C-alpha positions as CSV (number, residue, x, y, z in Angstrom):
1,M,19.5,-13.8,-37.6
2,I,18.0,-13.6,-34.1
3,D,19.4,-16.0,-31.6
4,P,16.6,-18.2,-30.2
5,W,18.0,-18.0,-26.7
6,F,18.0,-14.2,-26.7
7,F,14.4,-14.2,-28.1
8,A,13.3,-16.7,-25.4
9,A,14.9,-14.5,-22.7
10,F,13.2,-11.4,-24.1
11,C,9.8,-13.1,-24.1
12,L,10.3,-14.3,-20.6
13,V,11.3,-10.8,-19.4
14,L,8.2,-9.5,-21.1
15,L,6.0,-12.0,-19.3
16,A,7.7,-11.2,-16.0
17,A,7.0,-7.5,-16.6
18,C,3.3,-8.3,-17.2
19,A,3.2,-10.3,-14.0
20,L,4.9,-7.4,-12.1
21,V,2.1,-5.1,-13.3
22,R,-0.4,-7.7,-11.9
23,V,1.5,-7.5,-8.5
24,V,1.0,-3.7,-8.4
25,R,-2.6,-3.6,-9.5
26,I,-4.2,-6.4,-7.4
27,P,-5.8,-5.3,-4.1
28,V,-5.9,-8.7,-2.4
29,I,-2.7,-9.6,-0.5
30,Y,-2.8,-13.4,-1.3
31,D,-3.2,-12.7,-5.0
32,R,-0.2,-10.3,-4.8
33,I,1.9,-13.0,-3.2
34,V,1.1,-15.5,-5.9
35,A,1.8,-12.9,-8.6
36,A,5.1,-12.0,-7.0
37,A,6.1,-15.7,-6.9
38,V,5.2,-16.0,-10.6
39,T,7.2,-12.9,-11.4
40,I,10.3,-14.2,-9.5
41,T,10.0,-17.6,-11.3
42,L,9.7,-16.0,-14.7
43,A,12.6,-13.7,-14.0
44,A,14.8,-16.6,-12.8
45,V,14.0,-18.6,-15.9
46,A,14.9,-15.6,-18.0
47,G,18.2,-15.3,-16.2
48,L,18.8,-19.0,-16.8
49,V,18.1,-18.6,-20.5
50,L,20.3,-15.5,-20.7
51,S,23.1,-17.4,-19.0
52,I,22.8,-20.1,-21.6
53,A,22.7,-17.5,-24.4
54,L,25.8,-15.7,-23.2
55,G,27.7,-18.7,-22.0
56,N,28.4,-17.0,-18.7
57,I,27.9,-18.8,-15.4
58,L,28.1,-15.5,-13.5
59,V,24.7,-14.5,-14.8
60,L,23.3,-17.7,-13.4
61,D,24.9,-17.2,-10.0
62,V,23.4,-13.7,-9.7
63,T,20.0,-15.0,-10.9
64,I,20.0,-17.7,-8.2
65,I,20.9,-15.2,-5.4
66,L,18.3,-12.7,-6.5
67,A,15.6,-15.4,-6.8
68,L,16.4,-16.7,-3.3
69,L,16.2,-13.1,-1.9
70,G,13.0,-12.5,-3.7
71,Y,11.3,-15.7,-2.4
72,A,12.5,-14.8,1.1
73,A,10.8,-11.4,0.8
74,V,7.6,-13.0,-0.5
75,I,7.6,-15.4,2.5
76,A,8.2,-12.5,4.9
77,K,5.5,-10.5,3.4
78,G,3.1,-13.4,3.5
79,S,3.7,-14.2,7.1
80,S,3.3,-10.6,8.2
81,A,0.1,-10.0,6.3
82,K,-2.9,-8.7,8.3
83,E,-5.1,-11.4,6.9
84,A,-2.7,-14.2,7.7
85,G,-3.4,-14.2,11.4
86,A,-7.0,-15.5,11.1
C-alpha cells in the first residue's frame, strides 16, 4: 500500500516542478519572482512532508537551509531588477 506521506510529498514535488516551469516561461520579472517564491514554498513543504514520512530530522534541516537560501536569492533578484528602480 502507498504511504500517504510519500504520496503527498510526490504531489507537492510535482506542483513545485510545474511552478518552476512557470518561472522559466514568464517574461515579466515580477511574475517570475512570485512564481519563484511559490516554487520555494512548495519545495519546502514537500521537504517537510518527506521528513515526516522518513522520520528523519536531517531532511528538515536541509530543507530549511535551502528554503532560506532560495528566498535570499529571490530577494536579491527582486532588488536588482531593472524595473524595481522606478
